[in-house]
C-alpha positions in Angstrom: 100.1 97.1 344.1 97.2 96.2 346.1 96.9 100.0 346.9 96.9 101.2 343.5 94.4 98.7 343.1 91.8 99.7 345.9 92.4 103.3 344.5 91.5 102.4 340.7 88.6 100.8 341.9 86.7 103.7 342.5 84.0 104.9 345.5 82.4 101.0 345.6 85.4 99.6 347.0 86.4 102.9 349.1 83.0 102.0 350.6 83.3 98.7 351.6 86.4 99.8 353.2 84.9 102.1 355.5 82.2 99.3 356.4 86.0 97.9 357.8 86.6 101.6 360.0 84.0 100.5 363.5 86.5 101.9 365.3 88.5 104.4 363.6 85.9 107.2 362.4 88.9 110.2 361.6 90.1 107.6 359.0 86.4 106.6 358.0 85.9 110.0 357.4 88.8 111.1 355.2 88.1 108.0 352.8 84.9 109.0 352.8 85.8 112.4 351.5 88.1 111.2 348.7 85.0 108.7 347.9 82.5 111.2 347.6 85.6 113.5 345.3 86.4 110.7 342.7 82.7 110.4 342.2 81.9 114.1 341.7 85.2 114.3 339.7 83.9 111.3 337.7 80.2 112.6 337.3 81.3 116.2 336.2 84.4 115.6 333.7 81.7 114.5 331.1 79.5 117.5 331.7 81.6 120.5 332.8 84.2 121.0 329.9 82.2 123.5 327.6 82.0 125.7 330.9 85.3 126.3 332.1 85.8 129.3 329.7 83.0 130.8 332.1 85.0 130.1 335.3 87.0 133.3 336.0 83.0 134.9 335.5 81.5 132.9 337.8 84.3 132.7 340.6 84.0 135.4 343.6 84.1 139.0 342.7 88.1 140.7 342.9 87.9 142.7 346.2 87.7 146.4 345.0 90.4 148.9 346.0 89.8 151.6 347.9 92.0 154.4 346.0 93.2 154.4 342.3 96.9 153.3 341.9 99.6 155.9 342.2 102.3 156.7 340.2 104.0 157.4 343.2 104.3 153.3 343.9 106.3 150.7 342.5 104.6 149.3 339.9 104.8 145.7 341.7 102.2 147.3 344.4 99.8 148.3 341.5 98.5 144.6 341.0 98.1 143.7 344.6 97.1 146.7 345.8 93.4 145.2 346.2 95.1 142.8 349.2 95.9 145.2 351.4 92.3 145.8 351.5 92.1 142.1 353.0 95.2 142.3 355.3 98.0 144.2 356.2 100.6 145.1 353.8 104.4 144.7 354.8 107.1 145.7 351.8 110.3 144.8 352.9 113.9 145.3 351.0 114.8 141.6 349.5 118.0 141.6 351.2 115.9 141.1 354.2 114.5 137.9 352.7 116.8 134.5 352.7 114.9 131.4 351.7 115.9 128.0 353.6 116.9 125.2 351.3 116.9 121.8 354.1 115.0 121.0 357.2 118.6 120.7 358.9 119.3 124.3 358.3 115.7 125.3 359.3 116.4 123.1 362.9 119.9 125.1 363.4 119.1 128.5 362.0 115.9 128.3 365.1 118.6 127.3 367.4 120.7 130.2 367.1 118.0 132.5 366.7 116.8 130.9 370.0 120.3 131.3 371.8 120.7 135.5 371.0 116.9 135.9 371.5 116.4 138.9 373.7 113.2 140.1 373.9 110.7 137.2 372.4 110.4 133.8 371.0 107.3 133.4 369.6 106.7 129.9 368.1 103.2 128.6 366.4 102.6 125.0 364.8 101.0 122.2 365.2 102.8 120.2 367.8 105.8 119.4 369.4 107.7 116.3 369.0 109.2 114.2 371.5 112.6 112.9 370.3 115.9 113.7 371.1 116.2 116.6 368.6 112.9 118.2 370.2 114.4 118.0 373.4 117.2 119.9 372.4 115.0 122.8 371.2 113.3 122.7 374.2 117.1 122.7 375.9 117.9 125.6 374.4 114.9 128.0 375.4 115.4 126.4 378.8 119.0 127.7 378.3 117.9 131.2 376.9 115.4 132.1 379.8 117.8 131.0 382.2 120.7 133.4 380.8 118.2 136.2 381.2 117.7 135.5 384.6 121.2 136.0 385.2 121.7 138.9 383.1 123.1 141.9 384.9 120.1 144.2 384.2 116.5 142.3 384.3 115.1 140.6 381.3 111.7 141.0 379.6 112.3 137.9 377.4 108.8 136.2 376.9 108.6 132.6 375.3 105.1 132.0 373.8 103.7 128.9 372.5 100.8 127.6 370.3 99.9 124.2 369.5 96.8 122.6 368.8 95.4 121.2 371.9 94.6 117.8 369.9 97.6 116.8 368.5 99.9 118.0 371.5 97.5 116.2 373.7 98.1 112.4 372.2 99.6 109.8 374.0 101.1 109.8 377.5 104.2 111.7 376.3 103.6 114.8 374.1 104.1 118.4 373.8 102.6 119.5 376.3 104.8 117.5 379.2 107.5 118.2 376.9 107.1 122.1 377.8 106.0 121.3 381.3 109.6 121.8 382.8 109.7 125.3 381.2 106.1 126.5 382.9 107.7 125.1 386.1 110.9 126.6 386.2 110.0 130.2 384.3 106.1 130.8 385.0 106.2 134.2 384.4 108.1 134.0 381.2 106.5 131.1 379.8 102.9 130.9 377.8 101.6 127.8 376.7 98.2 128.3 374.5 96.6 124.7 373.0 94.0 126.0 370.8 90.9 123.7 370.7 88.9 123.8 367.6 84.9 124.6 368.9 83.7 121.8 366.5 85.0 118.9 368.5 82.3 118.8 371.2 79.9 117.1 373.6 79.3 113.6 372.2 81.4 114.1 369.4 84.6 114.6 371.8 83.8 111.6 373.6 83.7 109.5 371.2 86.2 110.0 368.2 89.3 108.6 369.7 93.3 109.9 369.8 94.3 110.3 366.2 91.2 110.7 364.5 89.7 113.5 366.5 92.3 115.6 364.9 90.0 115.5 361.7 87.5 118.0 363.0 89.7 121.0 363.1 93.5 121.7 363.8 95.5 124.9 364.6 97.7 125.3 361.7 99.4 128.3 361.9 103.7 127.6 361.4 105.5 130.6 362.3 108.5 131.2 364.5 110.0 134.2 365.5 113.3 135.6 367.8 113.0 139.1 368.5 112.3 141.1 365.2 113.5 138.0 362.9 110.7 135.9 361.8 110.7 132.3 359.8 107.2 131.7 357.9 107.1 127.6 357.0 104.7 124.8 356.8 107.6 123.0 358.8 106.0 121.8 362.5 108.4 121.4 365.7 109.3 117.7 364.8 111.9 115.6 364.3 111.6 114.7 360.5 111.1 118.4 359.8 114.3 119.0 360.7 116.3 115.8 358.8 114.3 114.5 355.8 110.8 115.6 355.6 111.2 118.8 352.7 109.0 122.1 353.7 109.3 126.0 352.9 110.8 128.7 355.0 111.2 131.9 354.1 113.4 133.7 357.0 112.8 137.3 357.2 115.6 139.7 359.0 114.9 142.6 360.9 111.7 143.0 359.9 110.2 144.7 363.3 106.6 145.0 361.6 106.0 141.8 360.2 107.3 140.2 363.6 105.1 143.0 366.0 101.9 141.3 363.8 102.9 138.2 364.4 103.3 138.2 367.6 99.9 140.0 367.8 98.2 137.3 366.2 99.8 134.4 368.0 98.6 136.1 371.3 95.1 136.7 370.0 94.8 132.9 368.6 96.3 132.1 372.2 94.0 134.3 374.2 91.0 132.3 372.8 92.6 128.8 373.5 93.2 127.0 376.5 96.2 127.8 378.7 98.4 125.0 379.8 99.4 125.2 383.7 102.2 123.8 385.7 100.8 120.5 387.0 99.4 119.8 382.9 95.8 121.0 383.4 94.6 123.5 381.6 92.4 126.9 381.8 90.8 129.4 379.8 91.6 132.6 379.9 89.5 135.1 382.1 86.4 136.7 380.6 86.7 134.4 377.4 83.9 131.4 376.3 85.2 127.9 376.5 86.2 126.6 373.0 84.1 123.2 373.6 81.9 123.7 377.2 80.7 127.1 376.5 78.2 128.5 373.9 79.9 127.5 370.2 78.3 130.5 368.4 79.8 133.1 371.7 82.4 131.3 371.2 83.4 131.9 367.6 81.6 135.4 367.6 84.4 136.6 370.6 87.3 134.5 368.6 86.6 136.7 365.3 86.3 139.4 367.2 90.1 139.3 368.7 92.1 138.1 365.3 89.9 140.3 363.2 91.1 143.3 365.6 94.3 142.5 365.5 94.2 142.4 361.4 92.3 145.6 361.1 95.0 147.1 363.2 98.0 146.3 361.9 96.2 147.0 358.3 96.1 150.1 359.4 99.0 151.0 360.6 100.5 149.5 357.4 98.5 151.8 355.3 99.6 155.1 357.4 103.2 153.9 357.0 102.8 153.0 352.9 101.7 156.2 352.5 104.3 158.0 354.3 106.5 155.9 352.5 105.0 156.8 348.8 103.0 159.3 348.8 104.6 161.7 351.6 105.3 165.6 350.8 109.1 165.2 350.6 110.2 161.7 349.6 113.3 160.6 350.5 115.5 158.7 347.9 117.7 155.9 348.8 121.1 157.6 349.3 119.2 160.2 351.6 117.4 158.0 353.7 121.2 156.7 354.9 122.3 159.9 355.4 120.0 160.7 357.7 120.3 157.8 359.9 117.7 155.1 358.0 120.0 152.5 357.0 117.3 150.0 356.0 116.7 150.0 352.3 113.8 150.9 349.9 111.2 148.1 349.8 111.1 146.1 346.9 109.2 143.2 348.1 105.1 143.0 349.7 104.3 140.2 352.1 100.6 139.5 352.8 100.1 137.4 355.6 96.7 135.2 354.6 94.4 133.7 357.5 92.3 131.5 357.4 89.8 130.4 360.4 86.5 129.3 358.9 84.9 128.2 362.0 85.3 132.0 363.2 84.0 132.9 359.6 87.5 134.2 358.3 88.0 132.8 355.2 91.1 135.2 353.8 93.4 132.8 352.8 90.5 131.0 350.2 89.6 134.7 349.0 92.4 135.6 347.7 93.6 132.7 346.7 90.8 132.2 344.8 90.7 135.7 343.3 94.5 135.1 342.1 93.6 132.1 340.6 90.9 133.8 338.6 93.1 136.8 337.5 96.0 135.2 335.9 96.7 136.6 332.7 97.9 135.2 329.2 102.2 135.5 330.1 101.2 135.0 334.1 103.0 131.7 335.5 101.6 130.4 338.6 103.1 128.1 340.8 101.2 125.7 343.0 103.0 123.3 345.9 101.5 120.6 347.5 102.0 117.9 349.4 98.5 116.0 348.9 97.1 117.0 345.6 93.3 117.7 346.3 92.5 120.5 344.9 88.6 122.1 345.6 87.1 121.8 342.4 86.7 125.7 342.2 90.4 125.7 342.2 90.1 122.9 339.3 87.8 124.9 337.1 90.0 128.1 337.5 93.0 126.4 336.8 91.4 124.9 333.9 89.8 128.1 332.8 92.2 130.7 332.7 95.0 131.6 330.3 98.0 131.5 332.1 101.0 128.7 332.7 100.7 126.2 335.6 103.8 124.8 337.0 102.1 122.4 339.8 104.7 120.5 342.3 103.4 117.6 344.3 104.7 114.5 346.1 105.8 111.7 344.6 103.3 108.7 345.8 106.8 107.4 347.6 107.2 110.3 349.8 103.5 110.7 351.1 103.9 110.8 354.9 101.5 108.0 354.2 103.2 105.5 352.0 103.8 102.5 353.6 101.2 102.9 356.8 99.3 99.4 357.9 95.9 98.9 356.8 93.5 101.6 355.0 95.6 104.6 355.5 98.4 102.8 353.1 95.9 102.7 349.9 95.8 106.7 350.5 98.8 107.9 348.2 97.1 105.7 345.5 94.2 107.4 346.4 95.7 110.7 345.9 97.8 109.3 342.6 94.2 108.8 341.5 92.8 112.4 342.0 95.9 113.7 340.0 95.4 111.4 337.0 91.9 112.3 336.8 92.5 115.6 336.7 95.7 115.6 334.1 93.4 113.2 331.9 91.4 116.4 331.9 94.2 118.7 331.1 95.7 116.5 328.0 91.7 116.2 327.3 91.8 120.6 326.4 95.4 119.9 325.0 96.7 122.1 327.8 99.4 120.0 328.3 102.1 122.6 327.6 99.9 125.0 329.8 99.2 123.3 333.1 102.2 121.1 333.9 102.6 118.3 336.8 105.7 117.6 338.5 106.2 115.1 341.2 108.8 115.4 344.1 110.9 112.4 344.9 114.2 111.6 347.2 115.2 108.4 348.2 114.2 108.3 352.3 112.6 111.7 352.5 108.8 112.8 352.7 107.2 115.7 351.0 105.3 118.6 353.2 105.5 121.8 351.1 102.4 123.8 350.4 102.4 127.4 348.9 101.2 129.4 346.1 102.9 132.1 343.9 103.0 133.9 340.8 105.6 135.4 338.3 103.8 138.6 336.8 104.6 141.1 334.5 105.9 143.0 337.3 109.1 142.0 338.4 110.6 142.7 341.8 107.5 141.5 343.7 106.6 138.9 345.7 104.1 137.7 347.5 104.1 135.3 350.4 101.3 134.0 351.4 99.5 131.0 353.2 99.8 130.5 356.9 
């Protein structure tokens, strides 16, 4: 009740609470943003409604399609064809796509995939936890690496792990100390990269304490791949994500082009990150600008080039493959392809990996999401899910100003990760509820509650972390997997 009252009291009380946090600048910054958001919503609510119908016109222009749609392409490709001007487009068969339903299934699948990996294991996450389940995962990696050394023929198995520096270095026992034994035993096969945001530097880096320095910037890619199998998720490598924290998990089986792309992407981000050494020190890759000691502009330019080279190279490869698949002089039927030795079924699902690295001026996810919301037509249904309801003003205007149906799934206050926290942090779930209520009040005032529906996830003893977007459009048999 106290938390709800704190949120309902609005910006004035939030500002008073900020004065109680002299040693917690990170949490103070978070509460400050929430306070500003609440105030802006209240001020804008009276005057913006007449402009909502113009929202699509005021949004960023849809990226131009470089070539007109072709009748040879499946119908579903036409609607999303413009996205392949920004990122690589991967066509796979839906028979190779499996959606997991539980944290336990995610954990068991990862262990099983590690045990049978022969060539590569690539894992990108915010952090690796320090409990017994996380140790079990590390033990699986150690066992697989040990077997690779004992094989009759020399193994080329490589393990690459990308984590965030600030989160992975928190406390005396942390992600780094969990992984040091692997680095020490298998220095030629294991790489651990720790991304450090270029925005946390100088006096700011010295003054902001652990836990709160993460608010300045993070490495947030979540991808886990084993040879040619890939798991795309929002889950971190931590015990709650293996037991009772609901997230999303999409397993792509036997998808070598996608596995190659994510390997190259993680390698690229790893190259601009700090490299963990066997003595728990870190080093910069030779020739790379230091992320927080070197010139910030030079570092960001180098990082932009390294990442965009991967994206553009993969995009070019996939465009060639697309042309061969759908625009070749002699297109094979699925039966002909099978007879010729190609057992992979024809693609009916298209995957677009969206990248967002704002310090490096890479904002592809932002562009595509705004464009998808802008172009949502009557008859389309858009699904949004988030653990923390805090849509940007632009996104809220687009939702209220377009004609598509929206189904938005949120975490109820009881399954928010901050629920029950001590001090001011315990009021954060109520603050998100307040934002949610303001938004839904606007939905109702515009008479759109049938078109825009909000639902809350609740399960006793669980938390909710799933984030993503999807669209059920007129073109069937077409899927978009996005948001890293």
